[in-house]
NUSE-109506 format. One record per residue: x, y, z of N, C-alpha, C in turn. Coordinates in steps of 0.05 Angstrom, whole numbers. Layout:
! NUSE-109506
((X; Y; Z); (X; Y; Z); (X; Y; Z))
...
This chain:
! NUSE-109506
((1190; 1445; 507); (1163; 1443; 496); (1164; 1458; 468))
((1177; 1480; 468); (1181; 1494; 442); (1198; 1477; 422))
((1216; 1465; 434); (1234; 1447; 415); (1218; 1424; 404))
((1201; 1414; 419); (1183; 1391; 408); (1166; 1402; 386))
((1155; 1424; 393); (1137; 1438; 371); (1152; 1443; 344))
((1176; 1453; 346); (1192; 1458; 323); (1199; 1433; 308))
((1204; 1412; 322); (1211; 1386; 309); (1185; 1375; 295))
((1162; 1377; 306); (1140; 1370; 294); (1132; 1386; 270))
((1137; 1413; 271); (1134; 1429; 246); (1152; 1421; 225))
((1179; 1413; 231); (1196; 1406; 212); (1187; 1380; 198))
((1181; 1360; 215); (1175; 1335; 204); (1147; 1339; 187))
((1129; 1356; 191); (1103; 1359; 176); (1113; 1369; 151))
((1133; 1390; 151); (1142; 1403; 125); (1154; 1384; 108))
((1174; 1366; 120); (1188; 1346; 102); (1168; 1328; 93))
((1146; 1320; 106); (1127; 1300; 94); (1111; 1312; 73))
((1103; 1338; 74); (1089; 1351; 52); (1107; 1356; 28))
((1134; 1359; 33); (1150; 1363; 8); (1153; 1336; -6))
((1157; 1315; 10); (1160; 1289; 1); (1135; 1280; -18))
((1112; 1291; -10); (1089; 1284; -24); (1088; 1296; -48))
((1098; 1323; -51); (1099; 1338; -74); (1120; 1330; -95))
((1141; 1319; -85); (1162; 1307; -103); (1153; 1280; -115))
((1135; 1267; -103); (1125; 1241; -116); (1106; 1246; -134))
((1111; 1254; -157); (1091; 1262; -179); (1087; 1240; -200))
((1103; 1219; -197); (1103; 1200; -217); (1076; 1182; -217))
((1069; 1169; -235); (1045; 1152; -235); (1051; 1125; -222))
((1035; 1118; -202); (1040; 1092; -189); (1021; 1073; -200))
((1029; 1049; -209); (1008; 1033; -222); (990; 1020; -201))
((994; 1020; -177); (974; 1009; -158); (952; 1028; -153))
((955; 1052; -164); (929; 1069; -162); (907; 1064; -182))
((911; 1046; -199); (891; 1037; -218); (892; 1006; -217))
((870; 993; -217); (867; 964; -215); (882; 949; -236))
((881; 954; -262); (894; 933; -279); (922; 926; -275))
((941; 945; -276); (971; 936; -274); (974; 927; -243))
((985; 900; -242); (988; 889; -216); (1014; 897; -200))
((1034; 906; -216); (1059; 913; -207); (1059; 940; -195))
((1077; 951; -179); (1080; 978; -167); (1102; 991; -178))
((1118; 981; -199); (1140; 999; -210); (1128; 1024; -223))
((1147; 1043; -225); (1135; 1069; -233); (1146; 1070; -264))
((1130; 1080; -281); (1136; 1086; -309); (1146; 1116; -312))
((1157; 1122; -332); (1169; 1148; -337); (1165; 1157; -366))
((1156; 1182; -368); (1152; 1197; -395); (1174; 1218; -396))
((1191; 1219; -413); (1211; 1241; -417); (1210; 1252; -444))
((1224; 1276; -448); (1223; 1287; -475); (1254; 1288; -482))
((1260; 1278; -505); (1288; 1276; -516); (1295; 1304; -528))
((1313; 1319; -514); (1319; 1347; -524); (1344; 1347; -542))
((1357; 1324; -546); (1381; 1325; -564); (1378; 1321; -591))
((1351; 1318; -601); (1346; 1313; -629); (1335; 1338; -643))
((1339; 1342; -670); (1329; 1364; -684); (1298; 1362; -685))
((1288; 1340; -683); (1257; 1336; -683); (1249; 1314; -664))
((1223; 1308; -663); (1213; 1288; -644); (1228; 1261; -649))
((1236; 1247; -627); (1248; 1222; -628); (1224; 1203; -640))
((1233; 1185; -660); (1214; 1168; -672); (1217; 1139; -658))
((1198; 1119; -660); (1199; 1095; -649); (1220; 1078; -660))
((1225; 1080; -686); (1244; 1062; -700); (1273; 1064; -690))
((1283; 1087; -690); (1311; 1089; -681); (1316; 1083; -652))
((1293; 1091; -636); (1296; 1081; -608); (1296; 1052; -603))
((1277; 1037; -619); (1277; 1007; -615); (1301; 994; -626))
((1314; 1009; -646); (1337; 997; -658); (1360; 999; -637))
((1362; 1023; -626); (1386; 1027; -607); (1381; 1010; -581))
((1358; 1006; -573); (1353; 994; -545); (1350; 963; -549))
((1348; 951; -573); (1344; 923; -574); (1366; 908; -588))
((1380; 923; -605); (1401; 910; -619); (1391; 896; -645))
((1366; 903; -650); (1352; 893; -676); (1359; 915; -699))
((1379; 908; -714); (1385; 931; -732); (1372; 929; -759))
((1348; 939; -758); (1329; 939; -781); (1324; 969; -786))
((1323; 976; -813); (1319; 1004; -819); (1293; 1007; -838))
((1282; 1029; -836); (1258; 1032; -851); (1233; 1034; -837))
((1209; 1038; -850); (1184; 1041; -837); (1180; 1019; -815))
((1166; 1025; -794); (1159; 1006; -772); (1142; 982; -785))
((1127; 990; -804); (1106; 968; -814); (1123; 948; -833))
((1149; 954; -838); (1166; 936; -855); (1185; 918; -838))
((1182; 922; -811); (1204; 908; -795); (1199; 876; -794))
((1174; 870; -793); (1167; 842; -788); (1178; 824; -814))
((1170; 835; -837); (1181; 820; -862); (1212; 822; -866))
((1223; 846; -856); (1251; 850; -860); (1266; 831; -840))
((1254; 825; -818); (1268; 808; -799); (1271; 778; -809))
((1253; 770; -825); (1254; 744; -835); (1281; 733; -843))
((1289; 713; -833); (1319; 703; -842); (1341; 717; -829))
((1336; 738; -813); (1359; 752; -801); (1356; 751; -770))
((1331; 754; -761); (1325; 753; -733); (1303; 736; -724))
((1303; 722; -701); (1281; 704; -693); (1255; 718; -690))
((1233; 707; -700); (1207; 719; -697); (1189; 699; -680))
((1176; 709; -660); (1159; 692; -643); (1132; 705; -639))
((1113; 689; -631); (1086; 697; -625); (1086; 707; -596))
((1103; 702; -579); (1101; 708; -550); (1125; 727; -545))
((1119; 743; -524); (1139; 763; -516); (1164; 751; -503))
((1188; 764; -506); (1212; 754; -494); (1226; 782; -486))
((1240; 780; -464); (1253; 805; -455); (1274; 814; -478))
((1274; 838; -484); (1293; 850; -501); (1284; 850; -529))
((1261; 833; -535); (1252; 832; -565); (1236; 857; -572))
((1229; 860; -598); (1215; 881; -606); (1187; 875; -611))
((1167; 888; -598); (1140; 885; -602); (1133; 900; -627))
((1118; 888; -648); (1110; 902; -672); (1079; 904; -673))
((1067; 928; -667); (1042; 933; -670); (1037; 941; -699))
((1019; 930; -714); (1016; 935; -743); (987; 933; -755))
((982; 949; -774); (957; 949; -789); (931; 952; -770))
((933; 973; -750); (912; 980; -733); (895; 1001; -747))
((908; 1016; -765); (892; 1038; -780); (903; 1040; -808))
((905; 1017; -819); (915; 1018; -848); (941; 1001; -849))
((948; 990; -871); (973; 974; -875); (998; 989; -870))
((999; 1015; -872); (1024; 1030; -866); (1027; 1041; -838))
((1008; 1034; -822); (1009; 1045; -794); (1022; 1023; -778))
((1042; 1032; -763); (1058; 1012; -748); (1070; 1025; -725))
((1079; 1010; -703); (1095; 1022; -682); (1111; 998; -671))
((1134; 1003; -662); (1153; 985; -649); (1162; 993; -622))
((1164; 973; -604); (1170; 978; -575); (1188; 955; -567))
((1205; 962; -545); (1224; 941; -537); (1212; 929; -511))
((1211; 902; -508); (1204; 889; -485); (1223; 892; -462))
((1217; 905; -441); (1234; 910; -419); (1232; 887; -399))
((1207; 878; -393); (1204; 858; -371); (1179; 843; -378))
((1181; 815; -372); (1157; 800; -372); (1145; 798; -343))
((1122; 810; -339); (1109; 811; -314); (1092; 787; -306))
((1077; 776; -330); (1060; 754; -324); (1054; 742; -352))
((1037; 723; -353); (1030; 708; -377); (1016; 729; -395))
((1002; 750; -385); (987; 770; -403); (994; 797; -399))
((1017; 803; -386); (1025; 829; -382); (1058; 833; -385))
((1065; 853; -399); (1093; 859; -402); (1097; 889; -397))
((1123; 897; -395); (1130; 925; -393); (1148; 930; -418))
((1143; 952; -432); (1158; 960; -455); (1171; 988; -450))
((1192; 994; -467); (1204; 1021; -471); (1200; 1028; -498))
((1189; 1050; -504); (1186; 1061; -534); (1184; 1089; -534))
((1188; 1099; -559); (1187; 1128; -565); (1164; 1134; -584))
((1157; 1162; -579); (1136; 1174; -597); (1109; 1159; -599))
((1101; 1148; -575); (1076; 1134; -573); (1055; 1161; -578))
((1035; 1157; -594); (1014; 1175; -599); (1026; 1202; -612))
((1049; 1197; -626); (1061; 1219; -640); (1069; 1243; -624))
((1075; 1240; -598); (1082; 1263; -581); (1112; 1266; -579))
((1130; 1248; -589); (1157; 1252; -589); (1172; 1244; -563))
((1156; 1236; -544); (1165; 1229; -515); (1176; 1199; -514))
((1192; 1193; -495); (1202; 1168; -488); (1186; 1156; -466))
((1175; 1133; -470); (1158; 1119; -450); (1175; 1096; -439))
((1183; 1096; -413); (1196; 1074; -400); (1180; 1057; -380))
((1184; 1032; -382); (1170; 1016; -362); (1137; 1018; -366))
((1129; 1018; -391); (1100; 1023; -395); (1086; 996; -397))
((1067; 990; -384); (1050; 964; -384); (1036; 961; -410))
((1037; 936; -420); (1022; 928; -442); (1010; 901; -436))
((985; 898; -443); (969; 873; -432); (956; 859; -457))
((959; 833; -458); (945; 817; -476); (918; 817; -472))
((900; 822; -491); (872; 822; -487); (858; 804; -510))
((874; 788; -522); (864; 769; -542); (845; 749; -528))
((827; 738; -543); (808; 720; -534); (822; 691; -532))
((844; 688; -547); (858; 662; -548); (883; 664; -531))
((887; 684; -515); (910; 688; -500); (937; 683; -514))
((938; 694; -539); (959; 687; -555); (978; 715; -564))
((971; 736; -550); (985; 762; -555); (981; 772; -583))
((956; 766; -594); (949; 777; -621); (938; 805; -620))
((926; 811; -595); (913; 838; -591); (922; 847; -565))
((930; 873; -560); (938; 884; -535); (927; 912; -531))
((930; 919; -506); (922; 947; -500); (948; 959; -483))
((948; 986; -485); (975; 999; -474); (964; 1018; -452))
((981; 1018; -430); (975; 1036; -408); (984; 1064; -414))
((967; 1082; -407); (974; 1112; -413); (989; 1124; -388))
((1014; 1126; -390); (1028; 1135; -365); (1023; 1164; -359))
((1012; 1180; -378); (1004; 1206; -373); (981; 1212; -359))
((959; 1192; -363); (931; 1195; -352); (930; 1175; -328))
((950; 1155; -326); (946; 1136; -303); (922; 1116; -307))
((918; 1108; -330); (895; 1091; -338); (902; 1074; -365))
((890; 1051; -367); (893; 1037; -391); (879; 1053; -412))
((892; 1050; -437); (881; 1062; -460); (856; 1044; -469))
((837; 1058; -482); (813; 1043; -490); (815; 1030; -516))
((834; 1039; -533); (840; 1027; -560); (855; 999; -557))
((848; 983; -576); (861; 955; -578); (879; 955; -604))
((901; 944; -601); (921; 942; -624); (929; 913; -631))
((927; 907; -657); (937; 879; -665); (967; 879; -664))
((977; 856; -657); (1003; 849; -656); (1013; 830; -679))
((1032; 839; -691); (1045; 822; -714); (1061; 803; -702))
((1074; 807; -680); (1094; 788; -669); (1116; 802; -652))
((1137; 787; -646); (1158; 796; -632); (1185; 789; -644))
((1202; 808; -649); (1228; 803; -663); (1251; 802; -640))
((1264; 781; -641); (1287; 778; -623); (1313; 789; -634))
((1335; 791; -617); (1357; 803; -627); (1379; 782; -633))
((1373; 755; -628); (1390; 734; -635); (1391; 727; -664))
((1406; 705; -671); (1406; 696; -697); (1379; 684; -707))
((1374; 685; -732); (1347; 677; -742); (1347; 645; -740))
((1365; 631; -737); (1364; 602; -735); (1348; 594; -708))
((1341; 612; -692); (1326; 602; -668); (1295; 605; -676))
((1287; 612; -699); (1261; 612; -708); (1255; 584; -722))
((1234; 570; -715); (1210; 579; -701); (1214; 577; -669))
((1193; 583; -655); (1196; 583; -627); (1206; 556; -617))
((1218; 557; -594); (1229; 533; -582); (1207; 515; -571))
((1213; 488; -568); (1193; 467; -559); (1177; 476; -534))
((1152; 472; -534); (1134; 477; -511); (1120; 506; -514))
((1126; 521; -535); (1114; 547; -540); (1100; 545; -565))
((1079; 560; -568); (1062; 560; -591); (1079; 565; -615))
((1070; 553; -641); (1086; 557; -664); (1082; 587; -671))
((1100; 598; -689); (1102; 623; -696); (1077; 630; -715))
((1064; 651; -710); (1044; 661; -726); (1049; 686; -739))
((1055; 686; -764); (1059; 709; -779); (1036; 726; -786))
((1028; 745; -767); (1000; 759; -770); (1003; 780; -786))
((983; 782; -801); (984; 807; -821); (968; 831; -808))
((957; 827; -786); (943; 850; -772); (915; 851; -779))
((901; 872; -770); (873; 874; -775); (864; 900; -763))
((836; 904; -764); (825; 928; -756); (822; 925; -724))
((823; 948; -709); (818; 951; -683); (799; 971; -676))
((786; 968; -653); (764; 988; -647); (777; 1013; -640))
((771; 1034; -655); (777; 1063; -648); (810; 1066; -649))
((823; 1050; -663); (851; 1053; -664); (863; 1081; -672))
((883; 1093; -656); (894; 1118; -664); (911; 1116; -686))
((912; 1134; -705); (927; 1133; -729); (956; 1144; -723))
((973; 1125; -714); (1000; 1130; -709); (1016; 1127; -738))
((1034; 1145; -743); (1049; 1146; -768); (1065; 1122; -771))
((1070; 1115; -796); (1087; 1092; -801); (1116; 1107; -804))
((1134; 1100; -785); (1158; 1114; -782); (1182; 1104; -797))
((1197; 1119; -810); (1219; 1111; -825); (1245; 1126; -817))
((1263; 1114; -802); (1288; 1129; -796); (1308; 1107; -790))
């Protein structure tokens, strides 16, 4: 009887420890993201300063563009394919949401659905962290990925701000532009204002 009681205590302790270890945000705890994969936020300690979005996107996408994030779209012309719709491995360009020199770039990790993707990116909201498997959702009225919202992995909820999308830059040769048959034609968006957009810096590295 005592042995059974000890086993029960051990099982209860193991269960409680497992619950403490599982501290990651699970997407199914909030209604919007439909997948249950876990995102991750880490701090890069090997750099003298906060890791910026530009070098991270360059390293993880193979899109070898240098300079401010807001210059990436124009610099990609003739060098890399630019599309209106997301593709795995492409660079998402958020641009002109708080002025023409405000921009952010992220790498598309996975296509979840017609209106939802996962991205990997750095220095989101100027915190120097790396965000992996972060949900991004198309909220445009035309379903054309011109406006998105981003899931906040730290709070476990969708951000309330909306961000205009300039487009997606692929890592292949530029001769694949415009988009292949059956897809909407490329729209070179200049960006625009968004409600309550956070002023992210235009990063140059």
